[in-house]
C-alpha positions as CSV (number, residue, x, y, z in Angstrom):
1,X,0.0,0.0,0.1
2,X,0.8,3.5,-0.2
3,X,1.2,4.9,3.4
4,X,0.3,8.3,4.3
5,X,4.1,9.2,5.0
6,X,5.2,8.2,1.7
7,X,2.4,9.9,-0.1
8,X,3.3,13.2,2.1
9,X,7.2,12.7,0.7
10,X,5.7,12.2,-2.6
11,X,3.9,15.3,-2.7
12,X,6.6,17.2,-1.2
13,X,9.0,16.3,-4.2
14,X,6.7,18.7,-6.1
15,X,8.7,21.3,-5.2
16,X,12.0,22.2,-6.1
17,X,13.4,23.1,-2.4
18,X,12.5,19.2,-1.4
19,X,13.5,17.6,-4.5
20,X,17.0,19.2,-3.9
21,X,16.8,18.3,-0.2
22,X,16.0,14.6,-0.9
23,X,18.1,14.4,-4.4
24,X,14.7,12.2,-5.8
25,X,12.1,13.2,-8.0
26,X,8.6,11.7,-9.0
27,X,7.8,10.1,-12.7
28,X,3.9,9.3,-13.4
29,X,2.3,7.6,-16.3
30,X,2.7,4.2,-17.8
31,X,5.6,5.0,-20.8
32,X,7.4,7.6,-18.6
33,X,7.8,4.8,-15.7
34,X,8.7,2.2,-18.0
35,X,11.3,4.4,-19.5
36,X,12.5,4.8,-16.1
37,X,12.7,1.2,-15.3
38,X,14.6,0.7,-18.4
39,X,17.2,3.2,-17.3
40,X,20.2,3.7,-15.1
41,X,18.5,5.8,-12.6
42,X,18.3,4.4,-9.3
43,X,14.4,3.7,-8.0
44,X,13.5,4.4,-4.3
45,X,9.8,3.5,-4.8
46,X,7.4,2.1,-7.5
47,X,3.8,2.1,-7.1
48,X,1.5,0.4,-9.7
49,X,-1.9,-0.8,-10.4
50,X,-3.5,-4.0,-11.3
51,X,-3.7,-3.4,-14.5
52,X,0.1,-2.4,-15.2
53,X,1.0,-5.5,-13.5
54,X,-0.8,-7.7,-15.6
55,X,0.4,-5.8,-18.6
56,X,4.2,-5.8,-17.4
57,X,4.7,-9.1,-15.5
58,X,8.0,-9.8,-17.5
59,X,10.1,-6.5,-16.7
60,X,8.4,-6.5,-13.2
61,X,9.8,-10.0,-12.6
62,X,13.4,-8.7,-13.0
63,X,14.2,-7.8,-9.5
64,X,11.8,-4.5,-8.8
65,X,10.4,-4.0,-5.6
66,X,6.7,-2.3,-6.1
67,X,3.6,-2.2,-4.5
68,X,0.3,-2.6,-5.8
69,X,-2.2,0.3,-4.9
70,X,-5.3,1.9,-6.4
71,X,-5.7,4.7,-9.3
72,X,-7.0,6.9,-6.6
73,X,-4.0,6.3,-4.3
74,X,-1.7,7.3,-7.7
75,X,-3.6,10.1,-8.0
76,X,-3.8,11.7,-4.6
77,X,-0.2,11.2,-4.3
78,X,0.9,12.5,-7.6
79,X,0.3,15.4,-10.2
80,X,-1.9,13.5,-12.5
81,X,-5.5,14.6,-12.9
82,X,-5.9,10.6,-13.9
83,X,-3.4,8.0,-13.5
84,X,-4.3,4.2,-14.1
85,X,-0.7,3.0,-14.4
86,X,2.0,3.7,-12.2
87,X,4.0,6.4,-10.1
88,X,7.9,6.0,-9.4
89,X,10.5,8.0,-7.2
90,X,13.9,8.0,-8.7
91,X,17.3,9.4,-7.5
92,X,18.7,12.2,-9.2
93,X,21.7,11.6,-11.2
94,X,24.8,14.1,-9.9
95,X,25.6,16.7,-12.6
96,X,28.9,16.9,-14.3
97,X,31.0,19.4,-15.9
98,X,29.3,19.6,-19.5
99,X,32.0,18.7,-21.9
100,X,31.1,19.7,-25.5
101,X,33.4,19.5,-28.5
102,X,33.5,21.5,-31.4
103,X,32.0,18.3,-33.5
104,X,29.1,18.1,-30.9
105,X,25.6,19.5,-31.8
106,X,23.9,20.8,-28.5
107,X,20.9,23.0,-27.7
108,X,21.6,26.1,-25.0
109,X,18.5,27.7,-23.5
110,X,18.6,31.1,-21.9
111,X,15.9,31.7,-19.1
112,X,13.4,29.0,-20.4
113,X,10.7,29.5,-17.6
114,X,7.9,27.3,-18.9
115,X,8.3,23.7,-17.5
116,X,6.2,22.4,-20.5
117,X,8.5,24.2,-23.2
118,X,11.5,22.5,-21.3
119,X,9.9,19.1,-21.5
120,X,9.1,19.4,-25.2
121,X,12.7,20.7,-26.0
122,X,14.0,17.6,-24.3
123,X,11.7,15.3,-26.3
124,X,12.5,17.4,-29.5
125,X,16.6,16.9,-28.9
126,X,16.0,13.1,-28.0
127,X,14.1,12.9,-31.7
128,X,16.8,14.6,-33.4
129,X,19.6,12.6,-31.6
130,X,21.1,15.3,-29.4
131,X,22.1,14.4,-26.1
132,X,23.1,17.5,-24.2
133,X,21.3,20.7,-23.2
134,X,22.9,23.4,-21.5
135,X,20.6,25.8,-19.4
136,X,20.9,28.8,-18.1
137,X,20.5,29.0,-14.3
138,X,16.9,30.4,-14.2
139,X,15.6,27.8,-16.5
140,X,12.6,25.7,-15.4
141,X,14.0,22.8,-13.3
142,X,14.9,19.7,-15.1
143,X,13.1,17.6,-12.3
144,X,9.9,19.5,-12.0
145,X,7.2,16.8,-12.6
146,X,5.7,18.9,-15.7
147,X,9.1,18.9,-17.3
148,X,9.5,15.0,-16.7
149,X,5.9,14.3,-18.2
150,X,6.5,16.5,-21.1
151,X,9.4,14.7,-22.2
152,X,7.5,11.1,-22.6
153,X,10.4,9.5,-21.2
154,X,13.0,11.3,-23.2
155,X,14.3,12.6,-20.0
156,X,16.3,9.3,-19.3
157,X,18.6,9.8,-22.4
158,X,19.9,13.6,-22.2
159,X,22.1,15.1,-20.1
160,X,20.9,18.6,-19.0
161,X,23.4,20.9,-17.4
162,X,22.8,24.1,-15.4
163,X,25.6,27.0,-15.8
164,X,26.2,30.8,-15.9
165,X,25.3,30.7,-19.4
166,X,27.2,33.9,-20.3
167,X,30.3,32.7,-18.8
168,X,30.1,29.2,-20.5
169,X,29.0,30.8,-24.0
170,X,31.9,33.4,-23.6
171,X,34.3,30.4,-23.1
172,X,33.0,28.8,-25.9
173,X,32.7,31.3,-28.5
174,X,36.2,31.1,-29.8
175,X,36.4,27.3,-30.7
176,X,32.7,26.5,-31.3
177,X,30.2,27.8,-34.0
178,X,27.1,29.3,-31.9
179,X,24.2,30.2,-33.3
180,X,21.1,32.0,-32.0
181,X,17.6,32.3,-32.7
182,X,16.9,36.1,-33.4
183,X,14.1,38.0,-35.4
184,X,17.2,40.1,-36.7
185,X,19.0,36.9,-37.8
186,X,19.6,35.3,-41.1
187,X,17.0,33.5,-43.1
188,X,17.6,30.0,-41.9
189,X,15.9,28.4,-45.1
190,X,18.9,30.2,-47.0
191,X,21.8,28.8,-45.0
192,X,23.8,25.7,-45.6
193,X,24.0,24.4,-42.1
194,X,25.7,21.0,-40.6
195,X,24.5,19.7,-37.3
196,X,27.4,20.9,-35.2
197,X,27.8,23.6,-32.6
198,X,25.6,25.3,-30.2
199,X,22.1,26.4,-30.9
200,X,20.9,29.1,-28.4
201,X,17.0,29.3,-28.0
202,X,15.8,32.6,-25.6
203,X,13.1,33.2,-23.1
204,X,9.4,32.8,-24.3
205,X,8.8,36.5,-24.2
206,X,12.2,38.3,-24.2
207,X,14.4,36.1,-26.5
208,X,18.0,35.8,-25.8
209,X,19.4,38.3,-23.2
210,X,22.3,40.8,-24.4
211,X,25.0,39.7,-22.3
212,X,24.5,36.0,-23.9
213,X,23.9,37.2,-27.7
214,X,26.9,39.4,-27.7
215,X,28.9,36.1,-27.6
216,X,26.8,34.5,-30.6
217,X,28.7,33.7,-33.6
218,X,25.7,33.7,-36.2
219,X,22.0,34.8,-35.5
220,X,19.1,32.8,-37.4
221,X,15.8,33.3,-37.8
222,X,12.5,31.4,-39.1
223,X,10.9,33.4,-42.0
224,X,7.3,34.4,-41.4
225,X,4.7,34.0,-44.1
226,X,1.7,34.6,-42.2
227,X,0.5,37.4,-39.4
228,X,1.5,35.8,-36.3
229,X,3.6,37.6,-34.0
230,X,5.6,34.7,-32.8
231,X,6.2,31.0,-32.3
232,X,6.1,29.1,-29.3
233,X,9.7,28.4,-28.1
234,X,9.7,24.7,-28.4
235,X,7.9,24.7,-31.9
236,X,11.0,27.2,-32.8
237,X,13.5,24.8,-31.5
238,X,12.2,21.8,-33.8
239,X,12.1,23.8,-37.0
240,X,15.6,25.1,-36.3
241,X,17.1,21.7,-35.4
242,X,15.4,20.1,-38.3
243,X,17.0,22.8,-40.7
244,X,20.4,21.8,-39.4
245,X,19.5,17.8,-39.9
246,X,18.6,18.4,-43.2
247,X,22.3,18.6,-44.6
248,X,23.6,16.2,-42.0
């Protein structure tokens, strides 16, 4: 069963302060929990429904410790409005120093505040084979339940690092190709690009901060053909990364 004490602990992990204190985070839903079980993340708790148990007995027989609970208990403990499958608590990975070679292809995010946007960008990066994302320190927290949910399991395959982005970009500007998304940039459709270097995406409302932008080698823009004022940052990231991959 899911005790009141454990449910309270799981609820507390919705807050960054307590995630940091306990070095743990919550994963909800069948797909994300299954991805987690196939990863090298360490599991603290695994709660599943009878339906999930019947469907996944093979993987559960591989030494996992779990408890069967009701859907109502999963919903009360987690953040989902409905959850008929599973909820897990996992240990955070210890962040290392981000090592990026000039031939690597990475995304850097400057002040991306919306958890859904960050999670979707992680999923996009996974789709396009990008394994590293560099975040400014004021970006949404990678282990936020909304971020984890939006990645649809892609969180297990990416390294996400939080740095002083201005300093980090300046340290790489002389050795790496650094691109930034900007309305003042060059039309990306008219450029021949290779999937290497660092692509910087800015804040949902304000774009890339000036102190970061001054270290960028090349500004690029997605041309508009209609009257929309702007694109969602995750959508823009997908379009830009796709243009890099077209010739790669």
